[in-house]
LODOZA-722091 format. One record per residue (C-alpha): z, x, y; residue in one letter; residue number from 1. Coordinates in steps of 0.001 Angstrom, whole numbers. Example, Ala and Ser with C-alpha at 12.3 -4.5 7.8 and 13.67 -1.06 7.14 Angstrom:
# LODOZA-722091
up/east/north/baro/rovo
7800/12300/-4500/a/1
7140/13670/-1060/s/2
# end
This chain:
# LODOZA-722091
up/east/north/baro/rovo
-9550/1158/15787/m/1
-9669/4954/15957/e/2
-10583/6528/12614/k/3
-8567/9300/10916/p/4
-9779/12874/11289/t/5
-10838/15072/8356/p/6
-7276/16458/8319/q/7
-5767/13028/7805/t/8
-4241/12913/4302/p/9
-5594/9543/3243/i/10
-6735/10492/-228/r/11
-6821/8901/-3627/r/12
-4688/10109/-6499/l/13
-6371/12054/-9261/g/14
-7289/10262/-12473/s/15
-4794/12262/-14511/f/16
-1946/11225/-12262/v/17
-2954/7564/-12309/l/18
-3120/7624/-16095/a/19
430/8950/-16392/t/20
2441/7087/-13743/i/21
2614/3674/-15411/a/22
5918/4431/-17103/v/23
7513/5158/-13728/a/24
6339/2038/-11942/l/25
8285/-1107/-11183/f/26
11692/-430/-12666/g/27
13306/-2857/-10191/t/28
11635/-5823/-8536/w/29
12495/-7730/-5422/t/30
13392/-11332/-6148/h/31
12473/-13103/-2918/a/32
11231/-16639/-2465/a/33
7601/-15933/-1579/a/34
5134/-18804/-1592/a/35
1358/-18641/-1816/d/36
1382/-14921/-2542/s/37
-1867/-14572/-4498/l/38
-3818/-11588/-3210/g/39
-946/-10311/-1091/k/40
743/-6939/-1162/l/41
3935/-7567/-3125/v/42
5144/-4087/-4137/w/43
4518/-480/-3093/v/44
5195/2739/-5014/e/45
5344/6240/-3531/l/46
4145/8928/-5943/i/47
5322/12372/-4821/t/48
6345/15777/-6138/e/49
9448/15752/-3913/d/50
11113/12363/-4223/a/51
14428/13580/-2806/a/52
12835/14789/440/t/53
10819/11593/764/a/54
13889/9425/155/a/55
15885/11326/2777/s/56
13072/10920/5321/f/57
12685/7172/4859/y/58
16404/6496/4811/e/59
16699/8344/8120/g/60
13651/6662/9619/l/61
14297/3049/8653/l/62
17080/633/7932/d/63
16550/1237/4231/w/64
19085/1902/1519/k/65
17584/4103/-1175/i/66
19270/4363/-4556/e/67
18501/7010/-7152/m/68
17631/5725/-10601/r/69
16626/7381/-13850/e/70
14334/10432/-14097/s/71
14360/11216/-10380/g/72
13169/7754/-9412/r/73
14445/5838/-6391/y/74
14609/2148/-5523/t/75
14123/1176/-1868/v/76
16129/-1755/-506/l/77
15594/-3503/2823/s/78
18191/-6070/3843/n/79
19584/-5767/339/g/80
16282/-6583/-1398/k/81
14276/-4055/-3433/p/82
10845/-3682/-1821/i/83
9459/-396/-3154/a/84
10060/2632/-5347/s/85
9726/6388/-4970/i/86
8734/8253/-8128/s/87
8828/11959/-8926/q/88
5670/13482/-10400/i/89
5921/17157/-11332/k/90
3098/19653/-10853/n/91
330/17063/-10838/r/92
-521/16574/-7179/l/93
-2495/18735/-4820/d/94
-776/19766/-1599/e/95
-86/16854/770/d/96
-1434/14278/-1660/e/97
1637/12150/-2159/a/98
565/8527/-1903/q/99
1866/5012/-1448/w/100
261/2884/-4161/l/101
-372/-767/-3235/v/102
340/-3637/-5636/g/103
-1531/-6956/-5212/l/104
-625/-10199/-6939/e/105
-3362/-11827/-9031/v/106
-3424/-15197/-10733/e/107
-4603/-14125/-14193/d/108
-4130/-10445/-14981/l/109
-6300/-10287/-18141/p/110
-9146/-12025/-16307/e/111
-8851/-9673/-13320/s/112
-8831/-6609/-15569/v/113
-11780/-7906/-17590/a/114
-13745/-8596/-14415/a/115
-12923/-5153/-13009/a/116
-14024/-3476/-16243/r/117
-17221/-5519/-16381/r/118
-18098/-4489/-12840/l/119
-17556/-802/-13579/g/120
-14019/-70/-12366/a/121
-11850/2510/-14123/t/122
-8892/953/-15938/i/123
-5948/3335/-16192/h/124
-3339/896/-17489/e/125
-4349/-2574/-18587/s/126
-1275/-3960/-20355/a/127
1871/-2662/-18686/g/128
4831/-5004/-18358/s/129
8431/-5279/-17290/r/130
10159/-8036/-19253/a/131
11276/-10915/-17056/g/132
9464/-9622/-13974/f/133
5741/-8961/-14194/a/134
2751/-7633/-16067/q/135
635/-5078/-14244/f/136
-2552/-3038/-14469/a/137
-3547/143/-12649/i/138
-7218/538/-11766/i/139
-9597/2460/-9553/e/140
-12196/237/-7925/d/141
-15892/1084/-7689/l/142
-15353/3477/-4765/e/143
-12336/5134/-6428/g/144
-9550/3409/-4480/a/145
-6458/3041/-6718/p/146
-4676/-310/-6771/v/147
-2167/-2140/-8949/v/148
-2730/-5756/-9991/f/149
393/-7791/-10746/l/150
1025/-11079/-12519/d/151
4692/-11748/-11705/p/152
7085/-13903/-13661/e/153
9264/-14141/-10543/k/154
8281/-14303/-6870/p/155
7864/-10780/-5502/l/156
7565/-9337/-2023/g/157
9874/-9106/934/g/158
10301/-11172/4049/e/159
8168/-10622/7143/r/160
10664/-8546/9104/a/161
11193/-5022/10356/a/162
11513/-2655/7418/g/163
9297/-4722/5093/a/164
5696/-4253/3963/w/165
3618/-6904/5694/v/166
-70/-6100/5223/w/167
-2527/-4181/3079/a/168
-5879/-2820/4173/e/169
-8772/-1546/2090/l/170
-10515/1508/3519/w/171
-13962/1650/1932/t/172
-17336/3284/2511/d/173
-19158/210/1150/d/174
-17724/-3041/2571/p/175
-20462/-5174/1002/v/176
-19824/-3860/-2520/a/177
-16059/-4008/-1990/a/178
-16227/-7634/-857/s/179
-18214/-8576/-3947/k/180
-15906/-6635/-6275/f/181
-12627/-8037/-4950/y/182
-14150/-11481/-4642/g/183
-14771/-11524/-8387/e/184
-11659/-9621/-9435/v/185
-8970/-11052/-7120/v/186
-10625/-14201/-5768/g/187
-10927/-13015/-2179/y/188
-13319/-14627/254/e/189
-14430/-12426/3126/r/190
-14250/-13618/6705/s/191
-13984/-11956/10091/e/192
-11543/-12306/12935/t/193
-11581/-10924/16458/d/194
-9305/-7931/16952/l/195
-9240/-6649/20529/l/196
-12885/-7570/20978/g/197
-14052/-6156/17649/q/198
-14865/-7923/14412/a/199
-12216/-7242/11781/y/200
-13093/-8132/8159/p/201
-10359/-10071/6389/v/202
-9880/-11035/2738/f/203
-8717/-14641/2381/e/204
-7597/-16979/-380/i/205
-7722/-20727/362/d/206
-8343/-19914/4023/g/207
-5195/-17780/4339/e/208
-5487/-14069/5230/p/209
-4300/-11739/2504/r/210
-5585/-8271/3423/a/211
-7906/-6450/5788/g/212
-10800/-4065/5394/m/213
-11984/-1036/7380/v/214
-15291/746/6880/e/215
-14869/4497/6504/i/216
-17088/6489/8838/e/217
-15651/9937/8067/d/218
-16708/11086/4594/k/219
-13638/13356/4427/a/220
-11509/10214/4055/v/221
-11375/8796/543/d/222
-11455/5054/-166/p/223
-7902/3784/-499/i/224
-5627/776/-119/w/225
-3275/1430/2823/a/226
59/-391/3271/p/227
1465/-1541/6617/y/228
5191/-1350/7273/l/229
6712/-3606/9929/a/230
8866/-2041/12640/v/231
10471/-3439/15780/a/232
9311/-584/18034/d/233
6315/1593/17144/v/234
6914/4220/19851/a/235
10565/4683/18886/a/236
9657/4914/15203/t/237
7036/7567/15960/v/238
9568/9656/17891/r/239
12083/9374/15093/k/240
9508/10283/12441/a/241
8655/13469/14344/k/242
12327/14442/14552/s/243
12684/13984/10786/l/244
9738/16198/9912/g/245
7062/13523/9580/g/246
3538/13836/10976/r/247
1744/11468/13318/i/248
-1827/11004/12140/l/249
-2800/8284/14622/l/250
-751/7845/17783/e/251
36/4339/19077/p/252
-2673/3923/21709/k/253
-4146/817/23368/p/254
-7369/1261/21378/e/255
-5334/1277/18169/n/256
-4696/-2464/18041/r/257
-3013/-2721/21387/g/258
-657/190/20773/g/259
1171/-1729/18061/r/260
-115/410/15180/v/261
328/4061/14218/a/262
-406/6073/11096/l/263
2367/8369/9868/l/264
2881/10757/6975/a/265
6218/11651/5456/d/266
7093/15338/4856/p/267
5647/15158/1330/t/268
2279/13837/2581/g/269
2604/10106/1860/g/270
637/8272/4571/a/271
1431/4745/5752/f/272
786/2544/8761/f/273
3525/1086/10907/i/274
2975/-2188/12725/y/275
5094/-3607/15531/q/276
5935/-7223/14812/i/277
8351/-7756/17700/e/278
5803/-9756/19740/a/279
4645/-11868/16795/d/280
5322/-15563/16886/s/281
# end
């Protein structure tokens, strides 16, 4: 797959921001019947200095209903189910550094946090909770990629359909170290699958794929967890994003996973992949 250019805004959030966003996270959870979700992406949070602009963009781009909550925070609903949030952070982000923050489900949150700390990760929030829904922790892994670990009390995550988050991918400059870290912290086992004639590293649990991994070749790109949003038509979504003021960071080309993937950024700088699921069985 084509790699982002140095201008591509795939960056990690600053430590100060990560240490202060916990109170804004996860005000509303999706309550969907999701089985075998350990290690999967189950919630995504956009951190931005302009939540209103971001909300307007996504509501125009997708079949999402976005409701404003307290303190400038928005809940994103797809097919009536909450799947994400958009949170306002004031005067704490560099230009174009809004970011979608990935949340992964883990089996034992205290054990995952303890393992991450033991291995040298930075723990920004180790004991957050939302009564009746989930406990969570915010960390930066050994390469600085921010991620949220969740131990839900209810099943979380949306259905595999257009408008839902369907995949997470770790972009790292040290795949060997990342595989070891997430193996101990989340329970991932690394395998490889063929993707258009190239080996694609995959994180699995009990033989089931949970997330992917891409080795960063451009040092201008920071390690990060990137979410994938399902759409019915990548080309149409790209055209619509452009008309709404979004940027196209990677065009849908045959070399980019058969033309079924593109990388977009909303007007506030939040980058996310879109993935066409129409041809999936």
